[in-house]
Every structure is written in C-alpha cells, then in structure tokens.
ZAGUZA-192156 format. One record per residue (C-alpha): residue in one letter; x, y, z. Coordinates in steps of 0.2 Angstrom, whole numbers, plus 5000, padded with zeros to 4 digits. Example, Ala and Ser with C-alpha at 12.3 -4.5 7.8 and 13.67 -1.06 7.14 Angstrom:
<rec code="a" x="5062" y="4978" z="5039"/>
<rec code="s" x="5068" y="4995" z="5036"/>
//
This chain:
<rec code="m" x="5000" y="5000" z="5000"/>
<rec code="n" x="5006" y="5017" z="4995"/>
<rec code="t" x="5004" y="5028" z="5011"/>
<rec code="v" x="5009" y="5046" z="5014"/>
<rec code="t" x="5011" y="5053" z="5032"/>
<rec code="i" x="5005" y="5071" z="5035"/>
<rec code="d" x="5013" y="5078" z="5050"/>
<rec code="v" x="5019" y="5093" z="5059"/>
<rec code="r" x="5038" y="5095" z="5060"/>
<rec code="t" x="5051" y="5108" z="5061"/>
<rec code="l" x="5061" y="5113" z="5045"/>
<rec code="e" x="5076" y="5106" z="5054"/>
<rec code="d" x="5069" y="5089" z="5057"/>
<rec code="s" x="5063" y="5088" z="5039"/>
<rec code="l" x="5081" y="5093" z="5033"/>
<rec code="a" x="5089" y="5081" z="5044"/>
<rec code="d" x="5079" y="5067" z="5037"/>
<rec code="f" x="5084" y="5073" z="5019"/>
<rec code="v" x="5102" y="5073" z="5024"/>
<rec code="n" x="5101" y="5055" z="5032"/>
<rec code="a" x="5092" y="5049" z="5016"/>
<rec code="w" x="5105" y="5057" z="5005"/>
<rec code="k" x="5120" y="5050" z="5015"/>
<rec code="s" x="5112" y="5032" z="5016"/>
<rec code="g" x="5105" y="5031" z="4998"/>
<rec code="e" x="5089" y="5024" z="5005"/>
<rec code="t" x="5072" y="5032" z="5001"/>
<rec code="s" x="5061" y="5037" z="5015"/>
<rec code="d" x="5042" y="5035" z="5016"/>
<rec code="p" x="5032" y="5048" z="5008"/>
<rec code="r" x="5029" y="5063" z="5019"/>
<rec code="i" x="5020" y="5080" z="5018"/>
<rec code="s" x="5025" y="5091" z="5033"/>
<rec code="f" x="5018" y="5107" z="5040"/>
<rec code="a" x="5028" y="5119" z="5051"/>
<rec code="s" x="5014" y="5120" z="5064"/>
<rec code="d" x="4998" y="5113" z="5068"/>
<rec code="e" x="4990" y="5130" z="5064"/>
<rec code="l" x="4996" y="5129" z="5046"/>
<rec code="l" x="4991" y="5111" z="5044"/>
<rec code="w" x="4973" y="5115" z="5049"/>
<rec code="k" x="4973" y="5131" z="5039"/>
<rec code="t" x="4977" y="5121" z="5024"/>
<rec code="l" x="4967" y="5105" z="5027"/>
<rec code="t" x="4950" y="5113" z="5031"/>
<rec code="m" x="4936" y="5101" z="5032"/>
<rec code="k" x="4931" y="5103" z="5014"/>
<rec code="r" x="4949" y="5101" z="5008"/>
<rec code="w" x="4950" y="5085" z="5019"/>
<rec code="g" x="4935" y="5079" z="5010"/>
<rec code="i" x="4943" y="5081" z="4993"/>
<rec code="i" x="4958" y="5072" z="4999"/>
<rec code="k" x="4947" y="5058" z="5006"/>
<rec code="r" x="4938" y="5056" z="4990"/>
<rec code="m" x="4954" y="5056" z="4980"/>
<rec code="t" x="4964" y="5044" z="4990"/>
<rec code="g" x="4967" y="5029" z="4979"/>
<rec code="a" x="4956" y="5036" z="4965"/>
<rec code="g" x="4969" y="5040" z="4952"/>
<rec code="p" x="4969" y="5056" z="4941"/>
<rec code="l" x="4952" y="5065" z="4941"/>
<rec code="s" x="4945" y="5081" z="4933"/>
<rec code="i" x="4940" y="5095" z="4944"/>
<rec code="r" x="4922" y="5092" z="4938"/>
<rec code="e" x="4923" y="5074" z="4944"/>
<rec code="i" x="4931" y="5079" z="4961"/>
<rec code="a" x="4916" y="5092" z="4963"/>
<rec code="r" x="4904" y="5078" z="4959"/>
<rec code="r" x="4912" y="5066" z="4972"/>
<rec code="v" x="4912" y="5079" z="4986"/>
<rec code="n" x="4895" y="5086" z="4981"/>
<rec code="r" x="4901" y="5103" z="4979"/>
<rec code="d" x="4901" y="5118" z="4967"/>
<rec code="v" x="4915" y="5116" z="4954"/>
<rec code="k" x="4922" y="5134" z="4956"/>
<rec code="a" x="4923" y="5131" z="4975"/>
<rec code="v" x="4932" y="5114" z="4972"/>
<rec code="h" x="4943" y="5123" z="4960"/>
<rec code="n" x="4949" y="5135" z="4973"/>
<rec code="d" x="4952" y="5122" z="4986"/>
<rec code="v" x="4961" y="5111" z="4973"/>
<rec code="k" x="4973" y="5126" z="4969"/>
<rec code="v" x="4977" y="5128" z="4988"/>
<rec code="l" x="4981" y="5109" z="4989"/>
<rec code="l" x="4991" y="5110" z="4973"/>
<rec code="d" x="5001" y="5125" z="4980"/>
<rec code="a" x="5004" y="5115" z="4997"/>
<rec code="g" x="5011" y="5100" z="4988"/>
<rec code="l" x="4996" y="5088" z="4993"/>
<rec code="l" x="4990" y="5086" z="4975"/>
<rec code="s" x="4999" y="5086" z="4958"/>
<rec code="k" x="4993" y="5088" z="4940"/>
<rec code="t" x="4995" y="5076" z="4926"/>
<rec code="e" x="5001" y="5080" z="4909"/>
<rec code="n" x="4983" y="5080" z="4903"/>
<rec code="g" x="4978" y="5093" z="4916"/>
<rec code="k" x="4969" y="5080" z="4928"/>
<rec code="v" x="4973" y="5081" z="4947"/>
<rec code="v" x="4980" y="5067" z="4957"/>
<rec code="f" x="4983" y="5062" z="4975"/>
<rec code="p" x="4995" y="5047" z="4972"/>
<rec code="y" x="4992" y="5038" z="4988"/>
<rec code="d" x="4981" y="5024" z="4993"/>
<rec code="a" x="4981" y="5028" z="5012"/>
<rec code="v" x="4985" y="5043" z="5023"/>
<rec code="h" x="4992" y="5043" z="5040"/>
<rec code="v" x="4991" y="5059" z="5050"/>
<rec code="d" x="5004" y="5061" z="5064"/>
<rec code="f" x="5007" y="5076" z="5076"/>
<rec code="l" x="5009" y="5078" z="5095"/>
<rec code="l" x="5000" y="5091" z="5105"/>
<rec code="k" x="5009" y="5096" z="5121"/>
<rec code="a" x="5007" y="5109" z="5135"/>
<rec code="a" x="5013" y="5126" z="5130"/>
//
C-alpha cells in the first residue's frame, strides 16, 4: 500500500531526514510536513480534507469529477484544489487532471502543553 504521512515537523527535522536519506542512499516513506499545527489546519480545512478523502486511491480526476464526488460547486472545488496543489498535497498530470497518488493517509502530530 502506498501511504503518505501528513505531519507537523520543524524545518530542521525535515532537513535532517533529507540529509540522512541522501547519505544512506535509502528512500524514506512519503511525507508531507507542515511547520505548525495551525498551518496544517489552515490548509486542510474540512472541505479540503473531504477532497483528499475522495481522491485517495482514485487516480487522476478532473476538477468536475472531484466536485461531483464531494457534492460541491465546481468553482469552490477549483479554489480548494489550487490551495492543495500549492501546498504539495495534490499534483497535476500532463493532461491537466489532478491526482493524489496515495492509497492511504496517516496523520501524525503531537499536541503538548505550551
């Protein structure tokens, strides 16, 4: 199964993983990291999370098909897809369709006292 981890990590932690992978020559598991939990929740609103859920394992889809699957207006879905593309959560295929290339999502972050 092709699983991506969405997490909250510092830039330093992300760069350290990159350096370790570079030195060892081993690829790491797919990961999409946010610098803070606030940024994660600002980006992954409930409606955008719904898009990710419907696209998981679905292959490339048109914006119109995504809108149909989440039962929302095409223009609103287009705006949310743009945010998810800019954040690196989605990508576009050569023929202009949108893809979330994972079969599963693992969300990982720690909430601790301030």
